[in-house]
C-alpha atoms as a printed R data frame, in Angstrom:
   type eleno elety resid chain resno      x      y       z
1  ATOM     1    CA   MET     A     1 -6.252  9.340  -7.182
2  ATOM     2    CA   PHE     A     2 -3.377 11.420  -8.529
3  ATOM     3    CA   LYS     A     3 -0.846  8.942  -7.147
4  ATOM     4    CA   ASN     A     4 -2.661  6.066  -8.877
5  ATOM     5    CA   VAL     A     5 -2.062  7.787 -12.208
6  ATOM     6    CA   ILE     A     6  1.552  8.856 -11.645
7  ATOM     7    CA   ALA     A     7  3.012  5.693 -10.015
8  ATOM     8    CA   PRO     A     8  2.778  3.425 -13.102
9  ATOM     9    CA   ILE     A     9  4.335  6.124 -15.290
10 ATOM    10    CA   GLN     A    10  7.233  6.558 -12.864
11 ATOM    11    CA   ALA     A    11  7.740  2.786 -12.673
12 ATOM    12    CA   TRP     A    12  7.846  2.606 -16.466
13 ATOM    13    CA   LEU     A    13 10.400  5.438 -16.662
14 ATOM    14    CA   LEU     A    14 12.631  3.718 -14.084
15 ATOM    15    CA   SER     A    15 12.404  0.428 -15.976
16 ATOM    16    CA   GLN     A    16 13.619  2.301 -19.071
17 ATOM    17    CA   GLY     A    17 16.530  3.801 -17.073
18 ATOM    18    CA   ARG     A    18 15.166  7.346 -17.183
19 ATOM    19    CA   CYS     A    19 14.662  9.987 -14.496
20 ATOM    20    CA   VAL     A    20 11.101 10.247 -13.176
21 ATOM    21    CA   GLY     A    21 11.346 14.046 -13.045
22 ATOM    22    CA   CYS     A    22 12.951 15.180 -16.275
23 ATOM    23    CA   GLY     A    23 13.046 11.979 -18.368
24 ATOM    24    CA   LYS     A    24 16.785 12.142 -19.097
25 ATOM    25    CA   PRO     A    25 18.735  8.866 -19.257
26 ATOM    26    CA   LEU     A    26 20.208  7.976 -15.871
27 ATOM    27    CA   SER     A    27 23.274  6.556 -17.596
28 ATOM    28    CA   LYS     A    28 24.398 10.176 -18.107
29 ATOM    29    CA   GLY     A    29 23.987 11.065 -14.418
30 ATOM    30    CA   LYS     A    30 26.772 11.572 -11.898
31 ATOM    31    CA   ARG     A    31 27.769  8.219 -10.361
32 ATOM    32    CA   GLU     A    32 29.308  7.508  -6.979
33 ATOM    33    CA   GLY     A    33 30.163  4.227  -5.274
34 ATOM    34    CA   HIS     A    34 27.704  3.142  -2.603
35 ATOM    35    CA   ILE     A    35 27.166  0.358  -0.094
36 ATOM    36    CA   GLN     A    36 26.781 -3.333  -0.985
37 ATOM    37    CA   GLY     A    37 27.859 -3.068  -4.619
38 ATOM    38    CA   THR     A    38 25.310 -0.445  -5.623
39 ATOM    39    CA   GLU     A    39 25.883  2.969  -7.174
40 ATOM    40    CA   LYS     A    40 24.371  6.306  -6.227
41 ATOM    41    CA   VAL     A    41 23.273  8.173  -9.363
42 ATOM    42    CA   THR     A    42 22.399 11.867  -9.274
43 ATOM    43    CA   CYS     A    43 20.436 13.247 -12.206
44 ATOM    44    CA   SER     A    44 21.010 16.755 -13.534
45 ATOM    45    CA   CYS     A    45 17.652 17.793 -12.057
46 ATOM    46    CA   GLY     A    46 18.828 16.792  -8.561
47 ATOM    47    CA   ARG     A    47 16.916 13.559  -7.992
48 ATOM    48    CA   ILE     A    48 18.948 10.739  -6.478
49 ATOM    49    CA   PHE     A    49 18.639  7.098  -7.529
50 ATOM    50    CA   ILE     A    50 20.293  3.818  -6.550
51 ATOM    51    CA   TYR     A    51 21.524  1.530  -9.334
52 ATOM    52    CA   ASN     A    52 22.003 -2.192  -8.773
53 ATOM    53    CA   PRO     A    53 24.411 -3.507 -11.445
54 ATOM    54    CA   LYS     A    54 23.545 -7.159 -10.741
55 ATOM    55    CA   THR     A    55 19.867 -6.695 -11.630
56 ATOM    56    CA   LYS     A    56 20.534 -3.658 -13.862
57 ATOM    57    CA   SER     A    57 17.690 -1.725 -12.247
58 ATOM    58    CA   TYR     A    58 17.181  1.715 -10.734
59 ATOM    59    CA   ARG     A    59 15.115  2.825  -7.748
60 ATOM    60    CA   ARG     A    60 14.608  6.096  -5.913
61 ATOM    61    CA   ALA     A    61 16.988  6.613  -3.012
62 ATOM    62    CA   LEU     A    62 15.640  6.506   0.531
63 ATOM    63    CA   ILE     A    63 16.186  9.451   2.860
64 ATOM    64    CA   GLU     A    64 18.783  7.433   4.800
65 ATOM    65    CA   GLU     A    65 20.756  6.809   1.599
66 ATOM    66    CA   VAL     A    66 21.038 10.455   0.617
């Protein structure tokens, strides 16, 4: 039940370009080049995201991508 409440909030934060943990803008995070034209973004709180510049969207990084 807890996941059913949190998941939509996290999806909304990612659609706004904000970290799901601390709410800071991901545009201010540390950026590194990544595979296939994507960027690895690390927030100040330590969470890692993948940014796709073609679709201008963020997603949480998989374990393999860290």
